[in-house]
VEXLUM-378583 format. One line per field, with one value per residue: residue number from 1; x, y, z of N, C-alpha, C, CB in turn. Coordinates in Angstrom, 1 decimal, decimal comma, always signed. Glycine has a CB too. Example, Ala and Ser with C-alpha at 12.3 -4.5 7.8 and 13.67 -1.06 7.14 Angstrom:
BEGIN
nr [1; 2];
n.u [+13,2; +12,8];
n.v [-5,7; -2,2];
n.w [+7,8; +7,1];
ca.u [+12,3; +13,7];
ca.v [-4,5; -1,1];
ca.w [+7,8; +7,1];
c.u [+13,2; +12,9];
c.v [-3,3; +0,0];
c.w [+7,8; +7,9];
cb.u [+11,3; +14,1];
cb.v [-4,5; -0,6];
cb.w [+9,0; +5,7];
This chain:
BEGIN
nr [1; 2; 3; 4; 5; 6; 7; 8; 9; 10; 11; 12; 13; 14; 15; 16; 17; 18; 19; 20; 21; 22; 23; 24; 25; 26; 27; 28; 29; 30; 31; 32; 33; 34; 35; 36; 37; 38; 39; 40; 41; 42; 43; 44; 45; 46; 47; 48; 49; 50; 51; 52; 53; 54; 55; 56; 57; 58; 59; 60; 61; 62; 63; 64; 65; 66; 67; 68; 69; 70; 71; 72; 73; 74; 75; 76; 77; 78; 79; 80; 81; 82; 83; 84; 85; 86; 87; 88; 89; 90; 91; 92; 93; 94; 95; 96; 97; 98; 99; 100; 101; 102; 103; 104; 105; 106; 107; 108; 109; 110; 111; 112; 113; 114; 115; 116; 117; 118; 119; 120; 121; 122; 123; 124; 125];
n.u [+8,5; +8,6; +10,1; +9,8; +9,0; +6,3; +5,1; +2,5; +0,7; -1,6; -4,2; -6,5; -7,1; -8,5; -8,8; -6,1; -5,2; -6,7; -5,7; -3,1; -3,3; -4,1; -1,9; +0,1; -0,9; -0,3; +2,3; +4,1; +6,2; +5,1; +4,7; +3,0; +2,2; +0,7; +0,8; +2,0; +4,5; +5,8; +5,8; +7,5; +9,9; +10,3; +10,4; +12,8; +14,6; +14,4; +14,1; +11,7; +9,5; +7,1; +4,8; +1,8; -0,5; -2,8; -4,6; -5,8; -4,8; -4,0; -1,7; +1,1; -0,1; -1,1; -0,5; +1,7; +3,4; +3,6; +4,9; +7,4; +8,4; +8,7; +10,7; +12,8; +13,1; +12,8; +12,4; +10,6; +7,4; +4,2; +1,0; -1,9; -4,6; -8,0; -11,0; -12,0; -12,8; -14,9; -15,8; -14,0; -14,1; -13,6; -12,7; -11,7; -9,7; -8,0; -7,3; -5,8; -3,7; -2,5; -1,6; +0,5; +2,3; +1,7; +1,8; -0,4; -3,9; -6,6; -10,0; -11,4; -13,9; -11,3; -10,9; -10,0; -9,3; -8,7; -6,3; -4,7; -4,5; -3,0; -0,7; +0,3; +0,7; +2,7; +4,8; +5,1; +3,8];
n.v [+13,2; +9,9; +10,0; +8,3; +7,2; +6,9; +5,0; +5,2; +3,3; +3,2; +3,2; +4,6; +7,7; +9,4; +7,8; +7,4; +10,1; +10,6; +8,7; +9,5; +12,0; +11,3; +9,9; +12,0; +13,7; +12,3; +12,8; +11,7; +11,4; +11,3; +9,7; +9,4; +7,1; +6,1; +3,6; +0,3; -0,3; +2,3; +2,7; +0,7; +1,5; +4,0; +3,1; +1,6; +3,7; +5,4; +5,6; +3,8; +3,0; +1,8; +0,4; +1,1; -0,5; -0,8; -3,5; -4,3; -3,0; -1,2; -2,7; -3,9; -5,6; -5,3; -7,7; -8,8; -6,7; -6,8; -9,3; -8,7; -6,6; -7,9; -9,8; -8,2; -6,1; -6,9; -5,8; -3,8; -2,8; -3,9; -2,9; -4,0; -2,9; -3,1; -3,2; -5,3; -7,0; -7,5; -10,9; -11,4; -10,9; -8,4; -9,5; -12,1; -11,3; -9,9; -11,8; -13,5; -11,7; -11,6; -14,2; -14,2; -12,6; -9,9; -7,7; -6,7; -6,0; -4,1; -3,5; -1,6; +1,0; +2,6; +3,7; +6,6; +6,0; +3,3; +3,4; +5,0; +3,3; +1,1; +2,4; +3,0; +0,3; -0,6; +1,2; +1,6; +3,7];
n.w [+14,6; +13,2; +10,8; +8,8; +5,5; +3,2; +0,5; -1,7; -3,9; -6,3; -8,6; -8,3; -7,9; -6,1; -3,8; -3,3; -2,7; -0,4; +1,4; +1,5; +2,7; +5,3; +6,1; +5,9; +7,8; +10,1; +10,2; +8,4; +5,5; +2,2; -0,9; -4,0; -6,5; -9,5; -10,8; -10,7; -11,9; -12,0; -9,3; -8,3; -9,5; -8,2; -5,5; -5,6; -6,0; -3,8; -0,2; +1,6; +4,3; +4,3; +2,0; +0,5; -1,3; -4,1; -5,5; -8,0; -10,9; -14,0; -16,3; -14,5; -11,7; -8,3; -6,9; -8,1; -7,7; -4,8; -4,5; -5,8; -4,2; -1,7; -2,5; -3,2; -1,3; +1,6; +4,1; +4,0; +4,9; +3,9; +3,0; +1,7; -0,3; -1,3; -3,3; -4,5; -7,6; -10,3; -10,1; -8,1; -4,9; -2,4; +0,0; -0,8; -2,6; -0,8; +1,0; -0,7; -1,1; +1,4; +1,6; -0,2; +1,0; +1,9; +4,7; +5,9; +5,4; +3,9; +3,3; +0,6; +0,8; +2,6; +6,0; +7,8; +10,4; +10,3; +8,7; +10,3; +12,6; +11,5; +10,8; +13,3; +14,3; +12,4; +12,8; +15,4; +16,8];
ca.u [+7,9; +9,6; +10,8; +9,5; +8,4; +5,3; +4,8; +1,2; +0,6; -3,0; -4,7; -7,6; -6,5; -9,2; -8,4; -4,6; -5,1; -7,3; -4,8; -1,9; -3,6; -4,1; -0,4; +0,8; -1,4; +0,4; +3,7; +4,9; +6,5; +4,3; +4,8; +1,9; +2,3; -0,6; +1,0; +3,0; +5,8; +6,4; +6,0; +8,7; +11,1; +10,4; +10,9; +14,2; +15,4; +14,2; +13,9; +10,4; +9,2; +5,8; +4,1; +0,4; -0,8; -4,0; -4,4; -6,2; -4,4; -3,6; -0,3; +1,4; -1,0; -0,6; +0,0; +3,1; +4,2; +3,9; +5,9; +8,6; +8,9; +9,2; +11,9; +13,9; +13,2; +12,0; +12,2; +9,6; +6,1; +3,2; -0,4; -2,7; -6,0; -8,8; -12,5; -12,3; -13,0; -15,7; -16,2; -13,1; -14,5; -12,5; -12,2; -10,9; -8,5; -7,1; -6,8; -4,7; -2,5; -1,9; -0,9; +1,8; +3,2; +1,3; +1,8; -1,7; -4,8; -7,8; -10,9; -11,9; -13,1; -10,6; -11,2; -8,8; -9,0; -8,0; -5,0; -3,9; -4,2; -1,9; +0,5; +0,7; +1,2; +3,9; +5,9; +5,1; +3,4];
ca.v [+12,0; +8,9; +10,3; +7,2; +7,6; +5,9; +5,0; +4,8; +2,9; +2,9; +3,9; +5,4; +9,0; +9,9; +7,0; +7,7; +11,4; +10,5; +7,9; +10,3; +13,1; +10,7; +9,7; +13,2; +14,2; +11,6; +13,2; +10,9; +11,8; +10,4; +9,8; +8,7; +6,8; +5,5; +2,4; -0,5; -0,1; +3,5; +2,5; -0,1; +2,4; +4,9; +2,3; +1,3; +4,9; +6,1; +4,7; +3,8; +2,1; +1,2; +0,5; +0,9; -0,8; -1,4; -4,8; -4,3; -1,8; -1,4; -3,1; -4,8; -5,5; -5,2; -9,0; -8,9; -5,7; -7,3; -10,3; -8,0; -5,9; -8,9; -10,4; -7,2; -5,3; -7,7; -5,0; -2,8; -3,2; -3,8; -2,8; -4,1; -2,4; -3,5; -3,2; -6,4; -6,7; -8,6; -11,9; -11,4; -10,0; -7,7; -10,5; -13,1; -10,6; -9,5; -13,1; -13,9; -10,8; -12,0; -15,5; -14,0; -11,8; -8,6; -7,7; -6,3; -5,7; -3,3; -3,4; -0,3; +2,2; +2,6; +4,8; +7,3; +5,3; +2,1; +3,8; +5,4; +2,1; +0,3; +3,2; +2,7; -1,0; -0,8; +2,0; +1,7; +5,1];
ca.w [+14,1; +12,9; +9,6; +7,8; +4,3; +2,7; -0,9; -2,1; -5,3; -6,6; -9,8; -7,9; -7,5; -5,0; -2,7; -3,0; -2,0; +0,9; +2,3; +1,7; +3,6; +6,6; +6,5; +6,1; +9,0; +11,1; +10,2; +7,4; +4,1; +1,3; -2,4; -4,7; -7,9; -10,0; -11,4; -10,0; -12,5; -11,5; -7,9; -8,1; -9,8; -7,0; -4,3; -5,7; -5,9; -2,6; +0,9; +2,2; +5,3; +4,0; +0,7; +0,5; -2,7; -4,6; -6,1; -9,4; -11,7; -15,3; -16,3; -13,4; -10,6; -6,9; -6,5; -8,6; -6,9; -3,5; -4,6; -6,1; -3,0; -0,8; -2,9; -3,3; -0,1; +2,6; +5,4; +3,8; +5,2; +2,8; +3,3; +0,5; -0,2; -2,5; -3,3; -5,4; -9,1; -10,9; -9,2; -7,0; -3,9; -1,6; +1,0; -1,5; -3,1; +0,3; +1,5; -1,6; -0,9; +2,7; +1,4; -0,9; +1,8; +2,4; +6,1; +6,4; +4,3; +4,3; +2,2; +0,3; +1,1; +3,8; +6,8; +8,4; +11,6; +9,9; +8,3; +11,5; +13,4; +10,9; +10,9; +14,7; +14,4; +11,7; +13,2; +16,9; +17,3];
c.u [+9,0; +10,5; +10,6; +8,8; +7,4; +5,1; +3,4; +1,1; -0,8; -3,5; -5,9; -7,1; -7,2; -8,8; -6,9; -4,5; -5,6; -6,3; -3,5; -2,2; -3,6; -2,7; +0,3; +0,4; -0,8; +1,9; +4,6; +5,1; +5,8; +4,6; +3,7; +2,4; +1,0; -0,4; +2,1; +4,4; +6,5; +6,7; +7,3; +10,0; +11,3; +10,9; +12,3; +15,1; +15,4; +13,9; +12,5; +10,3; +8,0; +5,3; +2,7; +0,0; -2,2; -3,6; -4,7; -5,9; -4,0; -2,1; -0,1; +0,4; -0,3; +0,0; +1,5; +4,0; +4,6; +5,0; +7,3; +9,2; +9,4; +10,5; +13,1; +14,2; +12,4; +11,7; +11,1; +8,2; +5,2; +1,8; -1,2; -4,1; -6,7; -10,3; -12,9; -12,5; -13,8; -16,1; -15,2; -13,5; -13,3; -11,9; -11,3; -9,6; -7,5; -6,5; -5,6; -3,4; -1,8; -1,1; +0,4; +2,7; +2,9; +1,2; +0,4; -2,6; -6,0; -8,7; -11,2; -13,4; -12,5; -11,0; -9,9; -8,4; -8,2; -6,5; -4,1; -3,6; -3,1; -0,6; +1,1; +1,3; +2,6; +5,0; +5,9; +4,8; +2,0];
c.v [+11,0; +9,2; +9,2; +7,8; +6,5; +6,1; +4,4; +4,5; +2,4; +3,8; +4,7; +6,6; +9,5; +9,1; +7,3; +9,0; +11,3; +9,8; +8,8; +11,4; +12,5; +10,5; +10,9; +13,9; +13,6; +11,9; +12,4; +11,6; +10,8; +10,8; +8,9; +8,4; +6,0; +4,2; +1,6; -0,4; +1,1; +3,4; +1,8; +0,7; +3,4; +4,2; +1,9; +2,5; +5,6; +5,1; +4,9; +2,8; +1,3; +1,5; +0,2; +0,7; -1,3; -2,7; -4,8; -3,0; -2,2; -1,9; -4,1; -4,6; -5,5; -6,5; -9,1; -7,9; -6,2; -8,3; -9,7; -7,3; -6,9; -9,5; -9,4; -6,4; -5,8; -6,9; -4,0; -3,4; -3,0; -3,9; -2,9; -3,6; -2,8; -3,5; -4,5; -6,0; -7,8; -9,6; -12,1; -10,4; -9,4; -8,8; -11,6; -12,5; -10,4; -10,8; -13,6; -13,0; -11,2; -13,3; -15,3; -13,1; -10,4; -8,7; -7,4; -6,0; -4,9; -3,3; -1,9; -0,2; +2,1; +3,8; +5,4; +6,5; +4,0; +2,4; +4,1; +4,2; +1,3; +1,1; +3,0; +1,3; -1,2; +0,0; +2,3; +3,0; +5,0];
c.w [+13,7; +11,7; +8,6; +6,6; +3,8; +1,2; -1,1; -3,6; -5,5; -7,7; -9,5; -7,2; -6,2; -3,7; -2,3; -2,2; -0,6; +1,9; +2,5; +2,7; +5,1; +7,0; +6,7; +7,5; +10,3; +11,1; +9,3; +6,1; +3,2; -0,2; -3,0; -6,1; -8,3; -10,8; -10,6; -10,6; -12,1; -10,0; -7,6; -8,4; -8,6; -5,8; -4,4; -5,6; -4,6; -1,4; +1,5; +3,3; +5,1; +2,6; +0,9; -1,0; -3,0; -5,2; -7,6; -10,1; -13,1; -15,3; -15,2; -12,3; -9,3; -6,4; -6,9; -7,9; -5,5; -3,6; -4,9; -4,9; -2,0; -1,2; -2,9; -2,1; +1,0; +3,9; +5,2; +4,1; +4,0; +3,3; +2,0; +0,7; -1,5; -2,3; -4,0; -6,8; -9,7; -9,8; -8,1; -6,0; -3,2; -0,7; +0,3; -2,0; -1,9; +1,0; +0,7; -1,4; +0,4; +2,4; +0,6; -0,2; +2,3; +4,0; +6,7; +5,2; +4,8; +3,0; +1,9; +0,4; +2,5; +4,7; +7,4; +9,6; +11,3; +9,5; +9,5; +12,4; +12,8; +10,9; +12,3; +14,9; +13,6; +12,3; +14,7; +17,5; +17,9];
cb.u [+6,9; +8,8; +12,3; +8,7; +9,4; +4,0; +5,8; +0,1; +1,6; -3,9; -4,9; -8,6; -6,6; -10,8; -8,5; -3,9; -5,8; -8,6; -4,4; -1,5; -5,0; -4,9; +0,2; +0,5; -2,9; +0,1; +4,3; +4,3; +8,0; +2,8; +6,2; +0,6; +3,6; -1,4; +1,5; +2,6; +5,6; +5,5; +4,8; +8,7; +10,8; +9,0; +10,0; +14,5; +15,0; +13,0; +14,9; +9,3; +9,2; +4,7; +4,8; -0,5; +0,2; -4,7; -5,3; -7,7; -3,2; -3,8; +0,6; +2,9; -2,0; -1,7; -0,9; +3,1; +3,4; +2,6; +5,6; +8,4; +7,7; +8,1; +11,7; +13,7; +12,7; +12,7; +13,5; +9,6; +5,5; +3,5; -0,8; -2,7; -6,0; -8,4; -13,1; -13,6; -11,6; -15,0; -16,3; -11,6; -15,4; -13,0; -13,4; -11,7; -8,9; -7,8; -7,9; -5,1; -3,0; -3,0; -1,8; +1,5; +4,4; -0,1; +2,8; -1,7; -5,3; -7,4; -12,3; -11,4; -14,1; -9,0; -12,1; -9,1; -10,3; -8,7; -5,0; -4,8; -5,5; -2,3; +0,3; -0,4; +0,2; +3,7; +5,8; +6,5; +3,4];
cb.v [+12,2; +7,6; +10,4; +6,1; +8,0; +6,1; +4,2; +5,9; +1,7; +3,1; +3,0; +4,6; +10,0; +9,8; +5,5; +7,8; +12,4; +9,7; +6,6; +11,0; +13,7; +9,4; +8,9; +14,2; +14,1; +10,1; +13,1; +9,5; +11,9; +10,6; +9,3; +9,5; +5,9; +6,5; +2,5; -2,0; -0,1; +4,7; +1,8; -1,3; +3,1; +5,6; +1,0; +0,6; +5,8; +7,1; +4,9; +3,6; +2,7; +1,7; -0,4; +2,0; -1,7; -0,4; -5,9; -4,6; -1,1; -0,2; -1,9; -4,5; -6,6; -4,8; -10,1; -8,6; -4,4; -7,9; -11,3; -7,1; -5,0; -10,1; -10,9; -6,3; -3,8; -8,9; -4,4; -2,3; -2,5; -5,0; -1,6; -5,6; -0,9; -4,9; -1,9; -7,1; -6,4; -9,2; -13,2; -11,1; -10,8; -6,5; -11,2; -13,7; -9,3; -8,7; -14,2; -13,8; -9,3; -12,2; -16,4; -13,4; -11,7; -8,1; -6,7; -5,1; -7,1; -1,9; -4,1; +0,1; +3,4; +2,6; +4,4; +8,8; +5,0; +1,3; +4,9; +6,4; +1,2; +0,0; +4,7; +2,9; -2,0; -0,3; +3,3; +1,3; +6,1];
cb.w [+12,9; +12,6; +10,0; +8,5; +3,2; +3,5; -1,7; -1,6; -5,6; -5,3; -10,9; -6,9; -8,6; -5,2; -3,0; -4,3; -2,8; +0,9; +1,6; +0,3; +3,3; +6,6; +5,3; +5,0; +9,1; +11,0; +11,5; +7,2; +3,8; +1,6; -3,0; -4,6; -8,2; -10,8; -12,9; -10,0; -14,1; -11,8; -7,3; -9,0; -11,1; -6,7; -4,2; -7,1; -7,0; -2,7; +2,0; +1,1; +6,7; +5,0; -0,4; +1,2; -3,3; -5,5; -5,5; -9,6; -11,0; -16,2; -16,2; -12,9; -10,7; -6,0; -7,0; -10,2; -6,8; -2,9; -5,7; -7,3; -2,4; -0,6; -4,4; -4,5; -0,4; +2,9; +5,8; +2,3; +6,5; +1,7; +4,1; +0,0; +0,0; -3,0; -3,9; -4,8; -9,8; -12,0; -10,0; -7,5; -2,8; -0,8; +1,7; -2,7; -3,7; +1,3; +1,6; -3,0; -0,8; +3,7; +0,5; -2,3; +1,1; +1,8; +6,6; +7,3; +3,6; +4,7; +2,5; -1,2; +1,0; +3,6; +8,0; +8,8; +12,4; +8,8; +7,2; +12,3; +13,5; +9,4; +10,7; +15,7; +13,8; +10,3; +12,5; +17,4; +16,1];
């Protein structure tokens, strides 16, 4: 496989584990963190080709995480995922994530097929 590593940052443990299992099944190394702050620390210490991040999390949210990754590591792909929150629908949230620089977006719940499709697009598999 490509040897690429994927960092998943989402406070929803069930979604994180599902996405990780799909990525591992495709041959990728995966690390999961449940906060953007820990995710950024991990990203700065290790090499990753892709960050899959939720948007609404306690503490630093996914939007700030996306902006930080773009500023510090512009070669890392970013896939934003969200179910929305309150009056912010998934569509509105993901549109905003795209505007600030996410390379791709997926509404929750994500499917294995959608994750696999994006892995193929990002890494040419």
